[in-house]
N, C-alpha and C positions, 0 to 999 in steps of 0.2 A: 175417457175413463181412466180409474188407473187401477190397473186389474194384478191379484196376485194368484199366481198358477204355484200351489203345493204339491210336488210331487216325491216319489222316494228317488231317481236319479235324471241328474240329466246331463246331456253332452260333458266328456267324450263316453262316458258311462254307457255298457250298451244296452240300449232295456226300452222297451216299446211303449212302454206309458209315457216315459219321456220323450221320446220323439212325435207321439201324438201331441205331447205341450208344447213340442220346437214347431211344429207343424202350425199350432194354433197361433202360439204366441208370435212367430213370425209375421203372420196376417195382421195378426191385432195390432204392433207397431204400425204396418204396412197404411193401416187405415185410419190412424195420429193417435193409437192410445199408448199410453205409457205402461208399460207390461215388465212386472217382476217374477222371477223363476228361484222359489224356494226348494232345495233339495240338502241329500245328507252329503258330506264332502266325501265321499268315496267313489272310485270307479266297481267296487266289489273286489277288490284284488290289495288296493292299498288308498290312503288317504290322499286327496288331492290337497295341496298346496297352497292354490292361490282360491281367495274363499269369493270374493268380490270380482266378478269379470262384466264387459260387455258382450253377447254372441248375437251379431247381427241387430243391433237395437233393444238389445230385450237383456234385462239388467237382471245379472244369474247370482243369487247368494246361497255358497253351500255351506253349511250349518253344522259345523263339529258334531257328531251323533258320541253317543257316550257307550254305546253298546250293542252288538250285534244277536238279533234273535235268531233269525235265519239266512240263507242267502238273500234273500228278499225282501228283509224287514229287520229296518235298524231302527232305533230309539234315538232322538233328537230333542229334546224338550223346550230346547231356546228358542224352537218355533214358537211358540204359546208369546212369548214376549216379546218379537219381532212383530205377531200382528197386534197386540196390545199397544204397541207405539208406534203403530201406522196410522194413513190414512185411504186407506183404499177404498173403493167406490163399491169394488166386488171380490171376493174369495172366491177362486174356484181350487175346489181340493180334488187330488183325485189316489183312487184306489183305497176304494174301504176295508175296514178289519185294520188298518196302519194306524201305529201311534201318531204320528202328524197328521191326521185326518183328523182325529178327535181333538188333538191339542189345537189345531189351528181353527177350528167348529167352535172349540170353547172360547177362544179368545175373541173370534167373530163376535159369538152372540153378546158377551159383555161390552165390545165394541159397539153394538146393534146394527153390525155392516150384512148386507145379506151374503148368503152363499149359495154357490151351483158347486153340485157333487158328481165327479163321474167315479162309477164303479170299479170301469175295468175288470168286470168277472171275478172277482175273487172267490169264488165259491170251486174253484177248481182246482185245487192245493194238490199235490202229490204228497208222498209222507215227508214228514218235518223230523228234525230232533230231537230233544227229551224237551229242550226251552220251549220250543217251537210249541209244541203237543199243551204245554201248560198256558202257553201264550195265548192260546188260538178261543177256546172258550171265551175268556171275560173280552175279547178282543170282538168277537163274532156274536155277544148275548147283551151285552152292556155298552161297550164304548162305542160298539159298530151300532147298535140301535140308537144311541142318544146322536152321533152323529149326522144320522139320519132325519133324526126328529129335528135339530137345529136347520136340516137344510133346507132351502126354500124353494130349492131345486134339482131333482135326480136326473141323472143321465146314466141309460143302463145301453148299452151297445149292440142289444138286441131283446127280441121277446122272451130269447131262452132265460132271460136272467129274474123275468117277471116270478117264477115261480119261486126263487128263492126270496126276491125283495119284498115280497108280500107279506111274508111271516115277519118281515124286520120293519117294516115301516106300514102306516096306515095314510102316507099321501099320496092316493090313486090318482088323485087329477096331476099331479104335480113329476110325476114319472115320466118321463121322455124318452124310448128310443131312438138313440141319435148316433148309427154307426164310426167307426176311421174312416179313413179317406187315404187317397192317393192323389199325389203331386200331378200335376201338367207334364212335367217334365218324363215322365214314363210312359204316358202315350207313344206310340212310335209311328212317327208321320210315313215315313217310308212305308212301313210293313213288311215281318219278315219273311211274308208269302208274295210281295210283289217286287223283289229283286232281278226275276225275269224282264219283268217288263219295262229294265231301265234301257234305254236307248245306247247300244253300243256304241254308237255315233259322237255322243256326250263324252264331253271332258270325265276321263276317269278319276273317282274319288272314290276313297276307300270308304266302305258304309260301317258304322260301329260295330253290327256283327260280325260284320266278317274281320274287322280290326281287331275284334276281341279273341277271337278263335285262331288268330297268326299269333299274337303276343302270348298268348296262352298256351301256343301248339297244341291245339284240340281240332279233332280229324272229324270227320262225318255225320250224323246228325250229333245231340248234345241235350243232355238229360240234366235240369237243374234244379239240385238244394240248393236255396239261399234263406238263410236263418241264423239266428245264436246258434254257433255250433256248442248244442248242449243235447244230452240224451234225451231226454225229454222233447226234444222235435224229432227224433224217430231218424239222425243220419245213419246210427247202426243198423236201421231196418232197410233202407236206401241200399247201402253196399250191400248185406246180403242177397237183396233180389239182385244189384247190376251184376254182379258176380257169377250168377246164375244166368242174366241173358248175356252176360260175355262169355260163358262156358261155349255158348252157341253159335253167335255173331260179333262181328268186331267193327264193325258198321257205325257206332256209337259210343261218346264220350259221357263219361257220368261228373257231372262237375259239383264240387261242395264249396260252399262259396259262404262266408257271413265270419262275423268276430266272435272268436274264441271264449267258449261262457265255460270253460272247464274242461273240454272234451276232444278236444282238438288232437290230441297227441294220441290218444289210443285209436281213434278215426284215421290216421295216418297209419299208425300198425296195422290197423284193420286192412289197408287198402294194399299191404304189401308192395308198394311200389310200382305198382300197375299203370301203365301209363294212359289208359284208359280209363283212370281212376284217379280224378285232379282233385286233390285236397288244397286249394287255393287261399282260405282263410279269408279275413279282412281286405276288402276290395274300396278303392276310392270313390267315390259318390259316380263319376261319369263311367267307370269299367262296372259296376252293380246295371243302373241303364243300360248299357252296352250288353250285358249276359244275361238280362230279360230276353232282349233284342235277339242274341245268338241261339237262343235255347229253342229245342222244337217241343218240349216237356217241363213244366214245372213241378214236384212234386214237394210237399210238405205230410209225411209219415207222423204229424206230433201223437206223443200221446195222451195230450191235453193243451188246449188253445185258447186266449180271452178270443178278440177278434183280430188276427194276424194283417199286420199292414201289408206284406210280403206278397198275400193274395189276390190285394187290390193291383200291386202293381204287376204281379205277372199277369193279370188279367189285361191292364190296360196294353200292355205289350205287344199283347192277343197271344199270349202262351195257353193251351188246354194245359188244365189243373188236374191233379190226382192229391187227392188229400184225404184226410180221416173227418170222417161225421161227428168230432166233437163240439161238445160245447157249444158255441156260437156260430162254427163254420157252417152249417148246414142252413145259415140264415144268409150267406153271404154268397152261396152258390147253389146251383141245382144240376142234377145228373139227369140226364148226359148233355144238357146243354151247354153246360162250363166248364165238362171234365169227367169224370169220374171219383166218386168216393171208395176207398178199402180201410176195412178194419184195421186198427193198431196192430201193426206185429203180423199182419196175412202178407208173410214174403212170396207167397206162392198167386195168392190174388192179386199185389203189385206186381210182381212182373206180370202175371196174364193183360193187365190194364196196359202195362209200359208197351209189351211188344204190341199189343192192336193198334196202340196211338202209333209207335214209329210205324207200324206196314200199314199205315191208312194214310196217304196225304191227304185225300179229300176230307175226311174226317177231321183230322187237325186244322185244315182250312177254314171248315165249317165252325169250330168251336174257338176257333182264334177271331174270325169276326166277330161271332155273339158276345165273347169277353169282352173285345173293345168298346160295344155300345154299352154292355152290361156293368164295365169300369164307371162309367161317366157319371152314374147314379150315385160315384163317390168322391165326386170331385170338393177336395179339401178347401175351397172357395167358397163354396155353398154350404159345406159344413161347416165353415168360420163363422158364415152366417146365420144360422139358424142358433150357433151359439151367441151370440151375439146380442142374439133377440131373447134369447132366456138371461141373457144378463139385464138388459133392459125391462123385460117382466120383473123380476126379483127385485131390483133397487123400485120399478115402482108401485109393487106389494109391500115394500120394506117402508117406507114412504107413506105409503096409506094407512100405516097402523102405529103411527107416531101422534 
Protein backbone atom coordinates (compact mmCIF):
# COMPACT_ATOMS: atom_id res chain seq x y z
CA UNK A 1 0.00 0.00 0.00
CA UNK A 2 0.95 3.63 -0.43
CA UNK A 3 -0.12 5.31 2.81
CA UNK A 4 -0.41 9.01 3.68
CA UNK A 5 -0.58 10.24 7.28
CA UNK A 6 -1.80 13.82 7.73
CA UNK A 7 -0.99 15.17 11.20
CA UNK A 8 -0.38 18.55 12.88
CA UNK A 9 3.34 18.14 13.66
CA UNK A 10 6.09 15.57 13.25
CA UNK A 11 9.65 15.02 14.42
CA UNK A 12 11.50 16.93 15.80
CA UNK A 13 8.44 18.79 17.09
CA UNK A 14 7.26 17.75 20.57
CA UNK A 15 3.83 16.30 19.84
CA UNK A 16 1.99 13.24 21.13
CA UNK A 17 0.04 12.84 17.89
CA UNK A 18 3.26 13.11 15.88
CA UNK A 19 4.83 10.38 18.03
CA UNK A 20 1.81 8.12 17.42
CA UNK A 21 2.16 8.69 13.67
CA UNK A 22 5.89 7.91 13.87
CA UNK A 23 5.28 4.64 15.74
CA UNK A 24 2.70 3.54 13.17
CA UNK A 25 4.60 4.77 10.11
CA UNK A 26 7.90 3.07 10.92
CA UNK A 27 6.09 -0.25 11.41
CA UNK A 28 4.22 0.23 8.15
CA UNK A 29 7.54 0.83 6.38
CA UNK A 30 8.91 -2.31 8.02
CA UNK A 31 5.88 -4.20 6.66
CA UNK A 32 6.83 -3.15 3.12
CA UNK A 33 4.50 -0.19 2.57
CA UNK A 34 5.42 3.19 1.13
CA UNK A 35 4.59 5.73 3.83
CA UNK A 36 4.36 9.52 3.59
CA UNK A 37 3.74 11.98 6.43
CA UNK A 38 2.40 15.49 5.78
CA UNK A 39 2.59 18.10 8.54
CA UNK A 40 3.06 21.83 9.14
CA UNK A 41 6.59 23.23 8.73
CA UNK A 42 6.99 24.28 12.35
CA UNK A 43 8.28 23.03 15.68
CA UNK A 44 5.78 25.37 17.41
CA UNK A 45 8.57 27.93 17.93
CA UNK A 46 9.95 28.56 14.45
CA UNK A 47 9.63 27.41 10.85
CA UNK A 48 11.66 24.36 9.89
CA UNK A 49 13.78 25.02 6.80
CA UNK A 50 14.05 21.51 5.43
CA UNK A 51 10.67 20.72 3.88
CA UNK A 52 11.18 17.22 2.47
CA UNK A 53 13.24 14.52 4.15
CA UNK A 54 13.46 10.81 4.87
CA UNK A 55 13.09 9.68 8.50
CA UNK A 56 13.59 5.95 9.14
CA UNK A 57 12.25 5.16 5.68
CA UNK A 58 9.28 7.53 6.07
CA UNK A 59 8.86 10.29 3.46
CA UNK A 60 8.19 13.47 5.46
CA UNK A 61 6.69 16.54 3.77
CA UNK A 62 6.53 19.76 5.79
CA UNK A 63 4.01 22.13 4.28
CA UNK A 64 4.32 25.90 4.82
CA UNK A 65 1.55 27.13 7.10
CA UNK A 66 -0.28 30.37 6.37
CA UNK A 67 -1.06 31.36 9.95
CA UNK A 68 -1.43 29.99 13.48
CA UNK A 69 -4.81 29.88 15.17
CA UNK A 70 -3.72 28.45 18.55
CA UNK A 71 -0.60 26.74 19.88
CA UNK A 72 -1.84 23.44 18.41
CA UNK A 73 -3.75 24.64 15.32
CA UNK A 74 -2.00 25.83 12.17
CA UNK A 75 -3.58 26.43 8.77
CA UNK A 76 -1.74 24.93 5.77
CA UNK A 77 -4.17 24.77 2.79
CA UNK A 78 -1.59 23.32 0.39
CA UNK A 79 -2.36 19.88 1.83
CA UNK A 80 -5.54 19.87 -0.30
CA UNK A 81 -3.55 20.11 -3.52
CA UNK A 82 -0.89 17.65 -2.33
CA UNK A 83 -3.54 14.96 -1.81
CA UNK A 84 -5.42 15.92 -4.97
CA UNK A 85 -2.29 15.37 -7.04
CA UNK A 86 -1.32 12.09 -5.37
CA UNK A 87 -2.02 8.39 -5.90
CA UNK A 88 -2.28 7.05 -2.35
CA UNK A 89 -4.05 3.79 -1.52
CA UNK A 90 -5.39 5.19 1.76
CA UNK A 91 -5.31 8.52 3.60
CA UNK A 92 -5.01 8.45 7.39
CA UNK A 93 -5.90 11.82 8.91
CA UNK A 94 -5.14 12.66 12.54
CA UNK A 95 -6.76 15.14 14.97
CA UNK A 96 -10.39 16.08 14.44
CA UNK A 97 -11.44 19.74 14.30
CA UNK A 98 -8.24 20.72 12.51
CA UNK A 99 -8.17 22.39 9.06
CA UNK A 100 -5.77 19.80 7.60
CA UNK A 101 -8.20 16.98 8.41
CA UNK A 102 -11.05 18.67 6.55
CA UNK A 103 -8.90 19.70 3.56
CA UNK A 104 -7.25 16.29 3.16
CA UNK A 105 -10.63 14.60 3.56
CA UNK A 106 -12.16 16.81 0.87
CA UNK A 107 -9.33 16.05 -1.55
CA UNK A 108 -9.60 12.33 -0.82
CA UNK A 109 -13.34 12.46 -1.46
CA UNK A 110 -12.75 14.08 -4.86
CA UNK A 111 -10.07 11.47 -5.64
CA UNK A 112 -12.31 8.67 -4.30
CA UNK A 113 -9.54 7.47 -1.99
CA UNK A 114 -10.55 5.83 1.31
CA UNK A 115 -9.96 7.79 4.51
CA UNK A 116 -9.25 6.46 7.99
CA UNK A 117 -9.41 9.11 10.70
CA UNK A 118 -8.09 9.06 14.28
CA UNK A 119 -9.74 11.70 16.44
CA UNK A 120 -7.04 11.95 19.18
CA UNK A 121 -9.66 13.19 21.65
CA UNK A 122 -10.04 16.85 20.55
CA UNK A 123 -12.83 17.58 23.05
CA UNK A 124 -10.50 18.36 25.93
CA UNK A 125 -9.13 21.75 24.97
CA UNK A 126 -8.38 24.31 27.66
CA UNK A 127 -8.80 28.09 27.36
CA UNK A 128 -8.30 29.39 23.82
CA UNK A 129 -7.22 32.77 22.51
CA UNK A 130 -9.68 35.09 20.75
CA UNK A 131 -9.02 33.66 17.29
CA UNK A 132 -9.28 30.11 18.64
CA UNK A 133 -12.70 30.81 20.15
CA UNK A 134 -13.93 32.16 16.81
CA UNK A 135 -12.43 29.23 14.95
CA UNK A 136 -13.65 26.38 17.15
CA UNK A 137 -17.41 26.50 16.45
CA UNK A 138 -17.28 26.04 12.64
CA UNK A 139 -14.49 23.47 12.99
CA UNK A 140 -16.48 21.37 15.45
CA UNK A 141 -19.94 21.79 14.00
CA UNK A 142 -19.37 22.10 10.26
CA UNK A 143 -15.94 21.06 9.03
CA UNK A 144 -15.44 18.37 11.68
CA UNK A 145 -18.81 16.80 10.89
CA UNK A 146 -18.00 16.74 7.19
CA UNK A 147 -14.58 15.19 7.82
CA UNK A 148 -16.22 12.39 9.83
CA UNK A 149 -18.91 11.95 7.17
CA UNK A 150 -16.24 11.43 4.50
CA UNK A 151 -14.16 9.05 6.63
CA UNK A 152 -14.57 5.34 5.90
CA UNK A 153 -13.28 4.31 9.33
CA UNK A 154 -13.11 6.38 12.52
CA UNK A 155 -10.63 5.45 15.27
CA UNK A 156 -11.26 6.70 18.81
CA UNK A 157 -8.75 6.19 21.62
CA UNK A 158 -11.22 4.81 24.16
CA UNK A 159 -14.99 4.54 24.81
CA UNK A 160 -14.70 7.91 26.61
CA UNK A 161 -14.90 9.58 23.20
CA UNK A 162 -18.19 7.94 22.22
CA UNK A 163 -20.21 10.55 24.09
CA UNK A 164 -18.82 13.19 21.72
CA UNK A 165 -18.43 11.29 18.48
CA UNK A 166 -22.03 10.01 18.45
CA UNK A 167 -23.25 13.62 18.30
CA UNK A 168 -21.16 14.25 15.18
CA UNK A 169 -21.34 11.02 13.21
CA UNK A 170 -24.05 8.47 12.46
CA UNK A 171 -21.50 5.85 11.38
CA UNK A 172 -21.82 3.76 14.53
CA UNK A 173 -20.52 0.59 12.89
CA UNK A 174 -17.45 2.39 11.55
CA UNK A 175 -16.30 3.81 14.92
CA UNK A 176 -13.57 1.60 16.38
CA UNK A 177 -11.77 2.10 19.73
CA UNK A 178 -8.02 1.53 19.28
CA UNK A 179 -5.72 2.90 22.01
CA UNK A 180 -2.23 4.27 21.69
CA UNK A 181 0.62 1.88 22.42
CA UNK A 182 4.09 1.29 23.77
CA UNK A 183 7.30 0.12 22.09
CA UNK A 184 9.02 -3.08 23.18
CA UNK A 185 12.15 -1.14 24.19
CA UNK A 186 10.35 0.22 27.26
CA UNK A 187 9.79 -3.21 28.78
CA UNK A 188 12.44 -3.58 31.47
CA UNK A 189 13.95 -7.05 30.99
CA UNK A 190 15.96 -7.04 34.22
CA UNK A 191 13.27 -5.40 36.32
CA UNK A 192 13.82 -2.51 38.69
CA UNK A 193 12.81 -4.77 41.56
CA UNK A 194 15.08 -7.66 40.66
CA UNK A 195 18.42 -5.94 41.17
CA UNK A 196 18.98 -7.78 44.44
CA UNK A 197 18.85 -11.08 42.55
CA UNK A 198 21.85 -10.30 40.36
CA UNK A 199 24.70 -12.69 41.12
CA UNK A 200 27.44 -10.69 42.79
CA UNK A 201 30.03 -13.11 41.37
CA UNK A 202 29.00 -12.29 37.81
CA UNK A 203 30.94 -9.69 35.79
CA UNK A 204 30.01 -6.23 37.02
CA UNK A 205 27.92 -4.21 34.59
CA UNK A 206 26.10 -1.02 35.46
CA UNK A 207 22.36 -1.36 34.90
CA UNK A 208 20.58 1.40 32.91
CA UNK A 209 18.77 2.56 36.05
CA UNK A 210 21.94 2.80 38.16
CA UNK A 211 23.74 4.47 35.28
CA UNK A 212 20.95 7.03 34.95
CA UNK A 213 21.06 7.93 38.65
CA UNK A 214 24.83 8.24 38.56
CA UNK A 215 24.79 10.39 35.41
CA UNK A 216 22.28 12.87 36.82
CA UNK A 217 23.45 12.69 40.48
CA UNK A 218 20.19 11.29 41.82
CA UNK A 219 20.19 9.90 45.33
CA UNK A 220 17.66 7.74 47.15
CA UNK A 221 14.26 6.84 45.76
CA UNK A 222 13.13 8.53 42.56
CA UNK A 223 9.75 10.02 41.62
CA UNK A 224 9.51 10.75 37.89
CA UNK A 225 7.52 13.26 35.87
CA UNK A 226 8.21 12.65 32.17
CA UNK A 227 6.04 14.51 29.68
CA UNK A 228 5.97 17.75 27.72
CA UNK A 229 6.96 20.44 30.21
CA UNK A 230 3.76 22.38 29.81
CA UNK A 231 1.62 23.66 32.68
CA UNK A 232 -1.34 21.67 31.35
CA UNK A 233 0.60 18.51 32.35
CA UNK A 234 0.69 19.62 35.98
CA UNK A 235 4.45 19.75 36.76
CA UNK A 236 3.77 22.68 39.10
CA UNK A 237 1.30 20.51 41.04
CA UNK A 238 3.92 17.80 41.51
CA UNK A 239 6.49 20.44 42.44
CA UNK A 240 4.21 21.71 45.21
CA UNK A 241 3.66 18.19 46.55
CA UNK A 242 7.40 17.43 46.29
CA UNK A 243 8.33 20.44 48.40
CA UNK A 244 5.94 19.32 51.13
CA UNK A 245 7.42 15.83 51.08
CA UNK A 246 11.01 17.08 51.11
CA UNK A 247 10.19 19.18 54.17
CA UNK A 248 9.62 15.88 55.98
CA UNK A 249 12.18 13.53 54.39
CA UNK A 250 15.33 13.74 52.28
CA UNK A 251 15.55 10.19 50.90
CA UNK A 252 13.82 10.93 47.60
CA UNK A 253 14.61 12.89 44.43
CA UNK A 254 11.91 14.29 42.15
CA UNK A 255 12.91 14.27 38.49
CA UNK A 256 11.15 16.43 35.88
CA UNK A 257 12.01 15.44 32.31
CA UNK A 258 10.60 16.08 28.85
CA UNK A 259 10.77 18.57 26.04
CA UNK A 260 10.22 22.20 26.98
CA UNK A 261 6.75 23.19 25.83
CA UNK A 262 6.86 26.67 27.29
CA UNK A 263 7.09 26.07 31.03
CA UNK A 264 10.60 24.82 31.85
CA UNK A 265 12.08 28.15 32.97
CA UNK A 266 9.20 28.79 35.34
CA UNK A 267 9.53 25.26 36.72
CA UNK A 268 13.24 25.83 37.31
CA UNK A 269 12.40 28.97 39.27
CA UNK A 270 9.86 27.02 41.35
CA UNK A 271 12.50 24.40 42.18
CA UNK A 272 14.63 27.03 43.92
CA UNK A 273 17.78 25.14 42.98
CA UNK A 274 17.00 22.29 45.41
CA UNK A 275 19.27 19.33 44.51
CA UNK A 276 16.37 16.95 45.24
CA UNK A 277 14.30 18.67 42.54
CA UNK A 278 15.96 17.88 39.21
CA UNK A 279 14.74 19.68 36.05
CA UNK A 280 16.41 17.69 33.27
CA UNK A 281 14.45 18.85 30.23
CA UNK A 282 14.47 16.82 27.03
CA UNK A 283 16.40 13.55 27.29
CA UNK A 284 17.93 11.35 24.58
CA UNK A 285 15.92 8.21 23.88
CA UNK A 286 18.24 5.89 25.81
CA UNK A 287 18.00 8.14 28.87
CA UNK A 288 14.20 8.23 28.64
CA UNK A 289 14.13 4.43 28.86
CA UNK A 290 16.68 4.46 31.69
CA UNK A 291 14.66 7.11 33.56
CA UNK A 292 11.58 4.88 33.68
CA UNK A 293 13.71 1.94 34.83
CA UNK A 294 15.29 4.06 37.58
CA UNK A 295 12.01 5.49 38.85
CA UNK A 296 10.14 4.12 41.85
CA UNK A 297 6.97 6.04 40.96
CA UNK A 298 5.70 7.77 37.82
CA UNK A 299 3.42 10.81 38.28
CA UNK A 300 1.29 12.47 35.59
CA UNK A 301 -0.89 15.11 37.32
CA UNK A 302 -2.39 16.57 34.12
CA UNK A 303 -5.32 18.91 33.84
CA UNK A 304 -6.38 17.13 30.65
CA UNK A 305 -5.10 14.27 28.51
CA UNK A 306 -5.73 12.42 25.28
CA UNK A 307 -4.24 8.94 25.63
CA UNK A 308 -0.74 9.61 27.04
CA UNK A 309 2.01 7.42 25.60
CA UNK A 310 4.07 8.04 28.73
CA UNK A 311 1.49 6.21 30.82
CA UNK A 312 2.09 2.97 28.91
CA UNK A 313 5.84 3.51 28.78
CA UNK A 314 5.99 3.87 32.56
CA UNK A 315 3.85 0.77 33.04
CA UNK A 316 5.99 -1.26 30.66
CA UNK A 317 9.03 -0.41 32.77
CA UNK A 318 7.17 -1.48 35.91
CA UNK A 319 6.49 1.94 37.43
CA UNK A 320 3.53 2.36 39.78
CA UNK A 321 1.51 5.28 38.40
CA UNK A 322 -0.23 8.24 40.02
CA UNK A 323 -2.37 10.17 37.54
CA UNK A 324 -5.40 12.42 37.30
CA UNK A 325 -8.59 10.55 36.26
CA UNK A 326 -9.23 12.80 33.26
CA UNK A 327 -10.55 12.03 29.77
CA UNK A 328 -9.17 8.73 28.43
CA UNK A 329 -6.86 8.00 31.39
CA UNK A 330 -9.36 5.94 33.45
CA UNK A 331 -9.77 3.66 30.43
CA UNK A 332 -6.01 3.01 30.39
CA UNK A 333 -5.43 2.24 34.08
CA UNK A 334 -7.31 1.07 37.15
CA UNK A 335 -7.00 1.90 40.85
CA UNK A 336 -5.39 0.30 42.85
CA UNK A 337 -4.13 -2.36 40.38
CA UNK A 338 -1.99 0.07 38.37
CA UNK A 339 -1.53 2.83 40.93
CA UNK A 340 -3.70 5.67 42.18
CA UNK A 341 -5.87 8.49 40.88
CA UNK A 342 -5.59 11.98 42.34
CA UNK A 343 -7.81 14.85 41.25
CA UNK A 344 -6.12 17.69 39.41
CA UNK A 345 -4.49 20.30 41.68
CA UNK A 346 -5.13 18.29 44.87
CA UNK A 347 -1.63 18.71 46.28
CA UNK A 348 -2.47 17.15 49.66
CA UNK A 349 -3.87 13.97 48.07
CA UNK A 350 -0.91 13.75 45.68
CA UNK A 351 1.52 14.02 48.58
CA UNK A 352 -0.38 11.30 50.48
CA UNK A 353 -0.30 8.82 47.57
CA UNK A 354 3.39 9.43 46.83
CA UNK A 355 4.31 8.83 50.47
CA UNK A 356 2.11 5.72 50.56
CA UNK A 357 4.01 4.21 47.62
CA UNK A 358 7.43 5.35 48.81
CA UNK A 359 6.83 3.76 52.20
CA UNK A 360 5.52 0.39 51.00
CA UNK A 361 7.96 -1.64 48.89
CA UNK A 362 5.63 -4.65 48.71
CA UNK A 363 2.87 -2.45 47.30
CA UNK A 364 5.25 -0.95 44.73
CA UNK A 365 6.45 -4.41 43.70
CA UNK A 366 2.91 -5.74 43.35
CA UNK A 367 1.83 -2.80 41.18
CA UNK A 368 5.07 -3.01 39.18
CA UNK A 369 4.39 -6.61 38.23
CA UNK A 370 0.75 -5.83 37.36
CA UNK A 371 1.74 -2.87 35.21
CA UNK A 372 4.26 -4.84 33.15
CA UNK A 373 1.54 -7.36 32.34
CA UNK A 374 -1.03 -4.63 31.70
CA UNK A 375 1.25 -2.79 29.27
CA UNK A 376 1.53 -5.88 27.06
CA UNK A 377 -2.02 -5.18 25.85
CA UNK A 378 -0.76 -1.96 24.26
CA UNK A 379 2.00 -3.34 22.06
CA UNK A 380 2.50 -1.03 19.06
CA UNK A 381 3.12 -3.98 16.75
CA UNK A 382 -0.35 -5.37 17.46
CA UNK A 383 -1.97 -1.95 17.23
CA UNK A 384 -0.28 -1.28 13.87
CA UNK A 385 -1.63 -4.63 12.68
CA UNK A 386 -5.17 -3.71 13.74
CA UNK A 387 -4.93 -0.40 11.90
CA UNK A 388 -3.57 -2.04 8.75
CA UNK A 389 -6.60 -4.35 8.84
CA UNK A 390 -8.84 -1.24 8.92
CA UNK A 391 -6.98 0.16 5.91
CA UNK A 392 -7.69 -3.02 3.95
CA UNK A 393 -11.36 -2.93 4.98
CA UNK A 394 -11.66 0.71 3.95
CA UNK A 395 -10.01 0.03 0.58
CA UNK A 396 -12.23 -3.00 -0.04
CA UNK A 397 -15.39 -1.06 0.89
CA UNK A 398 -14.39 1.76 -1.42
CA UNK A 399 -13.76 -0.66 -4.28
CA UNK A 400 -17.17 -2.26 -3.79
CA UNK A 401 -18.86 1.13 -4.14
CA UNK A 402 -17.36 1.81 -7.57
